C-alpha positions as a printed Julia matrix, in Angstrom:
482×3 Matrix{Float64}:
  23.86   14.21   -4.28
  27.41   14.24   -5.59
  30.28   12.61   -3.71
  32.18   15.92   -3.22
  29.08   17.46   -1.61
  28.87   14.59    0.9
  32.41   15.3     2.04
  31.97   19.07    2.15
  28.82   18.94    4.3
  30.21   16.39    6.76
  33.5    18.28    7.12
  31.66   21.57    7.66
  29.88   20.03   10.66
  33.16   18.54   11.89
  34.84   21.94   11.71
  32.08   23.99   13.39
  30.25   21.6    15.74
  32.48   18.65   16.49
  32.02   19.27   20.23
  28.34   18.3    20.06
  27.65   14.71   21.16
  25.07   12.38   19.76
  21.97   12.27   21.92
  20.38    9.22   20.31
  19.72    7.36   17.09
  16.99    5.42   15.31
  16.83    3.45   12.08
  13.95    2.88    9.69
  13.86    1.13    6.36
  14.66    4.39    4.56
  17.03    6.32    6.81
  19.3     6.45    9.86
  18.55    9.37   12.17
  21.29   10.84   14.39
  20.12   13.34   17.02
  22.69   15.94   18.08
  22.62   17.33   21.62
  23.6    20.75   22.93
  21.59   22.94   20.52
  18.76   25.29   21.46
  16.91   24.11   18.36
  17.0    20.31   18.31
  18.33   19.05   15.02
  19.92   15.97   13.58
  21.36   14.22   10.58
  19.37   11.94    8.32
  21.41    9.46    6.31
  18.73    8.77    3.7
  18.83    5.52    1.73
  15.58    5.77   -0.23
  14.34    7.15   -2.53
  17.8     8.69   -3.07
  20.91    8.4    -0.89
  21.54   11.84    0.59
  22.73   13.51    3.8
  20.16   15.85    5.35
  20.27   18.25    8.28
  16.78   18.78    9.71
  15.11   19.99   12.86
  13.43   17.27   14.87
  10.11   19.08   14.57
  10.24   18.92   10.79
   7.42   16.75    9.34
   9.88   14.69    7.29
  11.94   13.84   10.38
   8.78   12.83   12.27
   7.49   10.79    9.37
  10.7     8.83    8.85
  11.11    8.31   12.58
   7.52    7.05   12.8
   8.39    4.41   10.2
  11.17    3.04   12.43
  10.44   -0.06   14.55
   9.77    0.68   18.2
  12.96   -1.02   19.34
  15.31    0.65   16.84
  16.26    3.41   19.31
  17.09    0.75   21.92
  19.2    -1.14   19.38
  21.17    1.8    18.0
  21.07    4.37   20.81
  23.22    2.64   23.47
  26.12    2.25   21.03
  26.02    5.78   19.61
  24.81    7.92   22.52
  27.38   10.41   23.77
  29.73    9.94   20.8
  31.37   12.93   19.13
  32.42   13.22   15.5
  36.22   13.16   15.29
  37.02   12.52   11.63
  35.41   12.31    8.2
  36.81    9.73    5.79
  36.14    9.51    2.1
  37.29   10.43   -1.36
  35.53   13.02   -3.55
  35.62   10.5    -6.41
  33.65    7.82   -4.53
  30.09    7.93   -3.16
  31.26    6.63    0.2
  31.42    8.51    3.48
  33.06    7.35    6.73
  32.1     9.15    9.96
  34.52    8.34   12.79
  33.14    8.86   16.3
  34.64    8.6    19.76
  32.94    8.24   23.12
  33.92    7.64   26.71
  32.87    4.22   27.94
  31.65    3.53   31.47
  35.07    2.17   32.33
  36.64    5.47   31.28
  38.16    3.98   28.16
  37.92    5.97   24.92
  36.12    3.92   22.29
  36.2     4.59   18.54
  33.74    3.41   15.92
  32.83    4.36   12.36
  29.53    4.79   10.53
  30.11    4.06    6.84
  27.55    5.33    4.32
  27.6     3.9     0.79
  25.54    6.4    -1.19
  25.25    4.57   -4.51
  21.68    4.69   -5.9
  20.18    1.21   -5.91
  22.94   -0.11   -3.63
  22.77    2.37   -0.76
  23.69    1.02    2.65
  24.92    1.92    6.13
  27.15   -0.1     8.43
  28.62    0.56   11.87
  32.01   -0.94   12.65
  33.68   -0.9    16.08
  37.25    0.01   15.4
  38.46   -0.8    18.93
  35.39   -2.14   20.72
  33.2    -5.25   20.57
  30.41   -3.5    18.71
  27.76   -5.84   17.25
  27.08   -5.76   13.53
  24.65   -2.93   12.81
  23.58   -2.0     9.33
  20.87   -0.87    6.94
  20.23   -1.34    3.25
  22.59   -3.19    0.96
  25.63   -4.81    2.61
  29.08   -3.67    1.49
  32.73   -4.2     2.58
  34.03   -2.39    5.64
  37.13   -1.11    3.84
  37.05    2.25    2.1
  36.71    1.72   -1.69
  39.57    2.59   -3.99
  38.6     5.29   -6.53
  38.89    4.46  -10.22
  39.32    7.43  -12.49
  37.67   10.82  -12.11
  33.87   10.75  -12.43
  31.94   13.68  -13.95
  30.79   15.16  -10.56
  34.4    15.5    -9.42
  35.41   17.03  -12.76
  32.61   19.58  -12.46
  33.75   20.53   -8.97
  37.37   20.89  -10.07
  36.34   23.03  -13.03
  34.13   25.24  -10.86
  36.44   25.76   -7.89
  39.88   25.49   -9.48
  42.49   26.45   -6.89
  39.87   26.55   -4.14
  38.87   22.9    -4.63
  40.45   21.77   -1.36
  38.69   24.55    0.55
  35.35   23.59   -1.04
  35.87   19.92   -0.16
  36.75   20.95    3.4
  33.39   22.7     3.8
  34.91   26.18    3.9
  33.01   27.49    0.84
  29.32   28.18    1.59
  28.61   28.61   -2.13
  28.71   24.86   -2.71
  24.95   25.13   -1.93
  22.63   27.94   -2.95
  21.1    30.13   -0.27
  22.12   32.54    2.46
  24.26   32.2     5.56
  27.03   29.74    6.32
  27.21   26.26    4.84
  25.37   24.6     7.72
  22.45   27.04    7.43
  22.35   26.42    3.69
  22.56   22.67    4.3
  19.48   22.79    6.52
  17.51   24.9     4.04
  18.54   22.61    1.18
  17.59   19.54    3.23
  14.13   20.96    3.93
  13.6    21.45    0.21
  14.77   17.93   -0.6
  12.58   16.48    2.16
   9.6    18.28    0.71
  10.34   16.93   -2.77
  11.24   13.33   -1.86
   9.24   12.57    1.3
   6.42   15.01    2.04
   5.34   15.77   -1.53
   4.92   12.12   -2.6
   3.28   11.3     0.74
   0.75   14.11    0.31
   0.06   13.0    -3.26
  -0.42    9.41   -2.11
  -2.74   10.58    0.67
  -4.74   12.6    -1.85
  -5.02    9.58   -4.15
  -6.12    7.46   -1.23
  -8.75   10.03   -0.27
 -10.02   10.16   -3.84
 -10.1     6.37   -3.96
 -12.08    6.19   -0.72
 -14.49    8.83   -1.95
 -14.92    7.07   -5.3
 -15.52    3.77   -3.51
 -18.2     5.33   -1.31
 -19.8     6.93   -4.38
 -19.85    3.58   -6.16
 -21.39    1.96   -3.12
 -24.04    4.69   -2.92
 -24.89    4.22   -6.59
 -25.11    0.45   -6.18
 -27.38    0.83   -3.15
 -29.59    3.24   -5.1
 -29.87    0.7    -7.92
 -30.72   -2.05   -5.44
 -33.36    0.12   -3.78
 -34.95    0.94   -7.14
 -35.02   -2.73   -8.12
 -36.62   -3.77   -4.84
 -39.21   -0.98   -5.0
 -40.23   -2.13   -8.46
 -41.08   -5.55   -7.01
 -43.19   -4.34   -4.08
 -46.38   -3.7    -6.16
 -46.51   -7.45   -6.81
 -47.69   -7.85   -3.23
 -50.92   -5.95   -3.99
 -51.5    -8.14   -7.04
 -50.97  -11.26   -4.94
 -53.46  -10.0    -2.37
 -56.14   -9.35   -5.01
 -55.66  -12.79   -6.51
 -55.72  -14.43   -3.06
 -58.92  -12.59   -2.12
 -60.74  -14.1    -5.12
 -58.83  -17.35   -5.32
 -61.99  -19.3    -4.53
 -63.18  -18.48   -8.05
 -59.85  -17.87   -9.86
 -58.13  -21.08   -8.76
 -56.71  -22.98  -11.71
 -56.86  -20.0   -14.05
 -53.96  -19.39  -16.39
 -52.67  -16.62  -18.69
 -55.22  -14.03  -17.52
 -57.73  -13.6   -14.7
 -60.74  -11.27  -14.48
 -61.64   -9.79  -11.09
 -65.18   -9.07   -9.9
 -64.79   -5.37  -10.69
 -64.02   -6.28  -14.31
 -60.27   -5.53  -14.27
 -57.96   -7.99  -15.94
 -54.54   -9.2   -14.79
 -52.05  -11.1   -16.91
 -50.4   -14.03  -15.16
 -46.84  -15.26  -15.71
 -46.59  -17.7   -18.6
 -47.19  -21.28  -17.55
 -48.29  -20.37  -14.0
 -51.73  -20.81  -12.5
 -53.41  -18.13  -10.4
 -52.44  -19.73   -7.09
 -48.81  -20.25   -8.27
 -48.62  -16.67   -9.47
 -49.89  -15.34   -6.13
 -47.45  -17.49   -4.22
 -44.53  -16.35   -6.42
 -45.52  -12.69   -6.09
 -45.75  -12.97   -2.3
 -42.33  -14.6    -2.22
 -40.77  -11.94   -4.47
 -42.32   -9.12   -2.43
 -41.06  -10.63    0.81
 -37.58  -10.9    -0.64
 -37.77   -7.27   -1.79
 -38.79   -6.16    1.71
 -35.81   -7.95    3.2
 -33.61   -6.4     0.51
 -34.9    -2.91    1.32
 -34.2    -3.45    5.01
 -30.65   -4.52    4.19
 -30.2    -1.57    1.83
 -31.33    0.77    4.61
 -28.75   -0.74    6.97
 -25.99   -0.34    4.39
 -27.04    3.24    3.65
 -26.92    4.1     7.34
 -23.48    2.49    7.56
 -22.37    4.47    4.53
 -23.55    7.7     6.15
 -21.49    6.91    9.25
 -18.49    6.05    7.09
 -18.76    9.33    5.2
 -18.96   11.24    8.47
 -15.88    9.45    9.81
 -14.08   10.13    6.53
 -14.96   13.82    6.79
 -13.66   13.98   10.36
 -10.38   12.42    9.26
 -10.01   14.99    6.51
 -10.59   17.83    8.96
  -8.11   16.33   11.44
  -5.44   15.95    8.76
  -6.06   19.36    7.2
  -3.53   20.97    9.54
  -0.63   18.92    8.22
   0.64   15.55    7.16
   0.12   12.97    9.86
   3.14   10.67   10.27
   2.84    7.0     9.53
   2.0     5.0    12.63
   4.86    2.77   13.83
   4.44   -0.99   13.57
   2.59   -2.48   16.5
   4.69   -4.3    19.07
   4.37   -8.06   18.96
   2.76   -9.4    22.17
   4.79  -11.82   24.18
   3.65  -15.34   24.86
   3.39  -18.71   23.22
   1.35  -17.42   20.35
   0.53  -13.89   19.24
  -3.12  -13.36   18.27
  -3.78  -12.75   14.59
  -5.5    -9.62   13.41
  -9.17  -10.11   12.72
 -10.01  -10.8     9.11
  -6.42  -11.32    7.92
  -6.21  -15.1     8.07
  -7.29  -15.5     4.46
  -4.73  -12.96    3.32
  -1.73  -14.56    5.03
   0.34  -17.64    4.36
   2.0   -19.96    6.83
   4.76  -17.44    7.46
   2.43  -14.46    7.91
   3.25  -12.98    4.49
   0.51  -11.57    2.33
  -0.59  -13.85   -0.49
  -3.03  -11.52   -2.2
  -1.14  -10.9    -5.42
   1.34   -8.24   -4.32
   4.06   -9.71   -6.52
   4.3   -13.04   -4.66
   1.84  -15.67   -5.86
  -0.47  -13.61   -8.04
  -0.43  -10.7   -10.39
  -2.36   -7.64   -9.26
  -4.02   -5.15  -11.64
  -6.23   -2.15  -10.84
  -9.21   -1.61  -13.14
 -11.12    1.6   -12.39
 -10.6     1.25   -8.65
 -11.28   -2.52   -8.53
  -8.4    -4.86   -7.7
  -8.05   -7.78  -10.12
  -5.89  -10.75   -9.05
  -4.52  -13.19  -11.65
  -3.16  -16.62  -10.72
   0.24  -17.74  -11.97
  -0.19  -21.53  -11.94
  -2.46  -24.4   -10.99
  -1.53  -24.41   -7.3
  -1.68  -20.63   -7.15
  -5.07  -20.72   -8.88
  -6.46  -22.94   -6.11
  -4.93  -20.73   -3.44
  -6.34  -17.6    -5.07
  -9.84  -19.01   -5.46
 -10.26  -20.86   -2.17
  -7.92  -19.1     0.3
  -7.65  -15.49   -0.81
 -10.96  -14.66   -2.49
 -14.09  -13.91   -0.46
 -17.52  -15.38   -1.26
 -18.73  -12.02   -2.61
 -15.79  -11.65   -5.05
 -16.2   -12.35   -8.77
 -14.32  -15.16  -10.55
 -13.45  -15.5   -14.25
 -11.87  -18.21  -16.39
 -11.75  -18.79  -20.13
 -14.18  -21.53  -21.18
 -12.84  -25.04  -21.91
  -9.2   -23.88  -22.18
  -6.44  -24.03  -19.52
  -5.65  -20.65  -18.06
  -5.32  -18.48  -14.97
  -8.06  -17.96  -12.44
  -8.97  -14.27  -12.27
 -10.64  -12.72   -9.22
 -12.22   -9.27   -8.97
 -12.15   -8.13   -5.36
 -15.52   -6.86   -4.1
 -14.93   -5.49   -0.58
 -18.1    -3.4    -0.75
 -20.19   -6.52   -1.5
 -21.8    -4.89   -4.54
 -24.57   -6.91   -6.15
 -23.38   -5.85   -9.62
 -20.05   -4.61  -10.96
 -19.67   -2.1   -13.81
 -19.83   -3.79  -17.2
 -16.52   -2.36  -18.41
 -14.74   -3.74  -15.31
 -16.11   -7.23  -15.98
 -15.13   -7.02  -19.66
 -11.6    -5.84  -18.85
 -11.15   -8.67  -16.34
 -12.48  -11.12  -18.93
  -9.92   -9.82  -21.44
  -7.15  -10.44  -18.9
  -8.48  -13.95  -18.19
  -8.45  -14.71  -21.93
  -4.96  -13.29  -22.34
  -3.53  -15.33  -19.45
  -4.7   -18.59  -21.0
  -3.79  -20.84  -23.91
  -6.41  -19.03  -25.98
  -4.46  -15.78  -26.05
  -3.46  -16.23  -29.71
  -6.98  -17.02  -30.87
  -9.88  -14.77  -31.74
 -12.91  -13.95  -29.67
 -13.38  -16.4   -26.8
 -15.96  -17.03  -24.13
 -15.07  -16.36  -20.5
 -17.1   -17.77  -17.62
 -18.09  -15.32  -14.86
 -19.26  -16.6   -11.47
 -19.35  -15.7    -7.81
 -16.8   -17.35   -5.55
 -19.73  -18.7    -3.52
 -20.82  -20.68   -6.61
 -17.46  -22.44   -7.05
 -16.54  -25.77   -5.47
 -13.7   -28.27   -5.72
 -14.51  -31.91   -4.93
 -11.9   -34.02   -3.21
  -9.42  -35.52   -5.64
  -9.81  -32.89   -8.37
  -6.6   -31.85  -10.1
  -5.03  -28.51   -9.11
  -6.78  -25.62  -10.82
  -9.88  -27.63  -11.72
 -13.2   -26.52  -10.19
 -16.95  -26.94  -10.61
 -19.24  -23.96  -11.25
 -22.72  -24.08   -9.79
 -23.86  -20.95  -11.61
 -22.14  -18.81  -14.23
 -22.66  -16.47  -17.19
 -20.59  -16.11  -20.34
 -18.8   -13.02  -21.67
 -17.3   -13.02  -25.16
 -14.15  -10.88  -25.48
 -10.88  -10.7   -27.34
  -7.68  -11.49  -25.34
  -5.91   -8.31  -24.34
  -2.9    -7.83  -21.98
């Protein structure tokens, strides 16, 4: 949005609707919303900071308005509203050569005194910010985005947007900057009607479109995760079913153990059938092992049945959510209010993901690198202390752990929220490549990487940071790849 267009749109509102007071205001991380009163169709301004600094005019029933307002903290209206409510726009400051807009408001205080304040909007991409300054009142410091000086900036030269406007409008440049030329925006009707239509298009492109795409990606990710879980459960069921026939073999051996006891390699039953025993095991040891394996398989099948029933319920809930959201884009829920008291209770299951200050420590650019490999999150430690934190504070017992063999390097963790008994081979190999690359063996050839479960890793007291003991592991040979 060019600097001349900022001025033209604000001055058009000042010229046509300056008598309308502000009814309220709210502020989120991406925008400041100003609600205008006195209109049959409720509408307001959005001073958008991200993803691009722009000035929008939208109805309050528009999905983009609702979505941005839902992102605002619950107390933002109480913080901003009392200072802005009832104020009327009296002047628009700015220069068409600078991406800076000053909106001067006046309101009648309770004492009857006329108070003046200014909302300054610095619309520079990457450095967008908003500040409210009380020109003749004790207004507290209110602001959003990047801080900037209160004084209006001095223009330096004539930037290309201003040159394009001067070339297009010629002698009518002042009228266009004053908001008297509707053609500064495409569409039909006066400039304010065109501003609203243009704002709806920009909101669709910058807010609703990306949000819908992100929701679709999230839905696909959830569906893919459930499909992977279903496939893993099917594999587990097949493996357990293959073990169950061992119970019948154990029963036959036990029934004739009085005569087969001590036999090895092969036993012959009374009906003449032969049965090969496990190498090195006697008949009684084989029967005992088969009974034990069959019992374990029965427990595994019972657990698989529970997980399959849970998966069916999860799919049904997912389907209901899709049907509920089919009518439109649901706004983001506002952050929950913090309970009052000596100590606020922590959310269940988040203790391992939070540090002492409540910030996430799961690799989102703070202590660890985070990489997605075919839907699986891979976390990579950045140092010895971070390696310990990743392995023993962030990772769960069912997650997978990798480290290059006998060479210093980063701990690598593959998150396994679905508690799968096996991960896809290509995911393990890709994580092993990352573990090899983030080690001192990155410049070598093919190296061995140890793969283990977090539950099989321990750290005795006194061990150096980053050093652990593996109870059980397997080796994967890969080349280091970033």
